[in-house]
Each structure stands twice: as structure tokens, then as C-alpha cells.
N, C-alpha and C positions, 0 to 999 in steps of 0.2 A: 501348543499352538503353532501353526505353520507360519513362517515368516511371509510377509507380503512381498510378492515379486512384481516389480514395476517393468512392464514390457514396453517396447517401443511404441506400440499402439496406445497403451495407457498414458505414456508420456505425451504423445501427440494430442490425445484427447484432452488432457489436463491444460496443456498450453493453449490449444485452440479454444477450449471452453473459457479460459481466463480472458483471452483477447475478446471473445464475443461478449462476455459480461462487462468488461471494462469499456466496451463501445456502446452496448445496447441495454445493459442491466440484466438482472436476473430474469425478469418476465419477457425480455426482449429477444430471447434466443430459445431455440428448440433442439431437440435431438435431430431433426431434419436438417436444420441449419449446420450443426455439428458434422453431421454425416457428409454433407456437401463439402465442407472445408477440409475434413481429414480424408475423405474418400473411402469411408467404410460404411457398411450397412448399419441402419438404426439398430438391428438385432445385435450387432457386435458391440455397439455402445451399451446396450441394455445388458449384455453379458458381463461387461466390466463394471458398469454402474447401473444397477437395476432401476434406480430412480434419479431424477434430476437433483433432488436434495443430496443424495449421497455423492453424486458427481461434484456438486458445487462445495459440499463440505471438504472434499479432497482438494479441490482448487484452492480453497481458502487456507487449508492447512499448509499446502505447498507455498503459498504466497507469504503467509506468516513466517514460515521457516526461512525463506529467502531474505526477508527483512531482518530476522533475528541474526542471521549470519552477517548481513550488511552492517547491522549496528555493532556487532562484535568486532568486525574489521575496522570500523571507525574508531573504536575505542583503542585499538592497537596502533593505528596509523597516526593519530592525532592526540596532542596533549591539551592544547588550549581549547577552552570551552567554545569560543566562537568558531574555531576551525572545525570542531566536531559538529556544531550546528550547521555550518555551511556544507559539510560533507553529507550530513543527513538530508539537507535540502536538495542536494544533487542527486539523491536517490529518486526523487520525484522527476527530475529533469528528463530522465529517459522516457517517462510516460508522455511528456509534452512532445518530445522528439518523434515518438511512434504514434502520436495522436490517440493516446490511451489515457483514460481517466484512472484514478485510483480504484482498485477492485472493492475496497471496503467502502469508499464513498458511494460507488454505484449500488452496492448492497444497502447501505444506509438510507439511500434515496427511496428505497422500497420497504422500509422498516415495517410498516403495518402489514404487509403481505408476506414477509419472509417467514420460513419455518423457524422454530425456536433455536435449533442448532446453529443456523446461519445468524440470527440476531445475536446469539451469545458469542460466536466466534468473531463477528464484526466488532462487537463492543470490546471484546478482549484485545483485538488488534489495536484499537485506538487507546485503550488503557495501558497496554504495553509501551506504546510510543510516547504517551503523556508521561508515564512513569520514568522512562529512560531519559526523556528531556529534562524532567524535573531533577533528576540525579545529576546530569551534566550541568544544568544551570546552577544547582546548589554547590556543586564542587567549584564552578567558575566564580560564584560569589565569594567563596572562602579564600580564593586565590587573587580576587580582584580582576578577573578576566572579563566580567560582564557588569552591566548596569545594576547598581544596588537599590534603585528605586522600584524595582519590579520583583515581586516574590517568584520563587522557582515555579510554583503551581500556576501562577498567571502567565509566566513566560512560556511554559510548556504548552499551555492551551493556545496562546497567541501564535506560537510557531506552527503548530499543527493546523490551526484554522487558516493562517495565511498561506501555507503551502498547498493545503487542499483546495482553497479557493482559487489560488493562482493557477493550479494545474487545470482546474475546470475552465476558468476564464481564458487562459492563454492558448488553450487548444483551439479557441475561436478567434482570438484577437491578434496576438503578435507572436505566438509560438515561443521558440527558445529565447529570443531576445527580450520579450516581455517577462518571461519567467525569470530570467537572470536579473532583471530590475527588482523583482520581488525578493530574490535571494540577497541582493545588495541592500535593499530597504530593511530587511530583517536584521542583518548584521549591524547596519548603522543605528538602528533603533535599540539594539542590545548592548552596544559598546559603552564602556564606562565613560 
């Protein structure tokens, strides 16, 4: 099997498609929109990605990979569970600053109309994050880093829900300052 070569054009297509999806959703962008943003003909996009589904599957894979790298870095840089949770929350902050929603939240909003591969990939993204946070919280419980009145499974879902909701809301309401209040509230609610 030949290795996949990522060209500069493919990189631009993936990044631009991600931005369009995070702003407009899956149904809210077309190859014509992508062509305008990247400055290539629609035929060139079809050459790299014959279908919109294949394009967005690639966008989602790249997004999940970036987050996986981010989670690994958080684990290396922070010991305390609450510091890890704060660092995780700051991954969302760049979306607020760029006026972009979460890619997977944008896709999840269209769950009923998404192709199966995108539903599965979006579900996997959230499961990966919930699983990671459960592990972080469980480790924090064993060390006394976090509140022991909340189970790890509950805390993980609370954190993801609060961050996803905060990202969506603060893009419209208060931006960075509002989202930082959400981060602060999460920490205070989870402190022992």
C-alpha cells in the first residue's frame, strides 16, 4: 500500500473545511465555499476528496489526532488533576478566541443527517474525551485532588458538557472573559 502524501493543497483544504464546519456545520458549507476560501477549483477539491463525506472524515481524523496530542501533552506537563482539567479546558479557549465552535459539537448538531462514518467518528471523539477525563478524575480522587462527592463518570460528563456549552454560548455573549468564568467555575465545583 502506498503511503498517503499530504500536500500543501490538501492541508489547506482540511484546515479551511474545518473552519467552515466549525462556523456553519456540515450542511452549511459546500465545495464552492471551500473553493472560494482556498482559491482552487472545485475539480481540484474533488481530485483530493471525491466526496464531501470523505473530506469531512479526513477533517475529523485530523481534529481527533490534534486533540489526542493535546491530551498527551497535558498528561506530561501537569500532575494535579485540577491542573489537568484546567489545561483541558484551555484547549477549548482557542475556539472562543477564533469564534469557532467545536467541530464535533457542530457535527453532533446534525446527527440525524450525518453519514454513519461521521456519526461514529463524532461519538468516538466524545467517548475519548469522557474516558480521558474519567481517568484523570479517578486518579485525582485517589490522591485527594478533587471533590469526592462526585463520581469520575459524572465529573467527566459534567466537564465536557460545561465546556461545550460554554464554547457555544460565549462565542455570542462574552467571549474569552466569559469562557474563563466557566473554567473557574468548573475548578471551584470540583475542588475538594
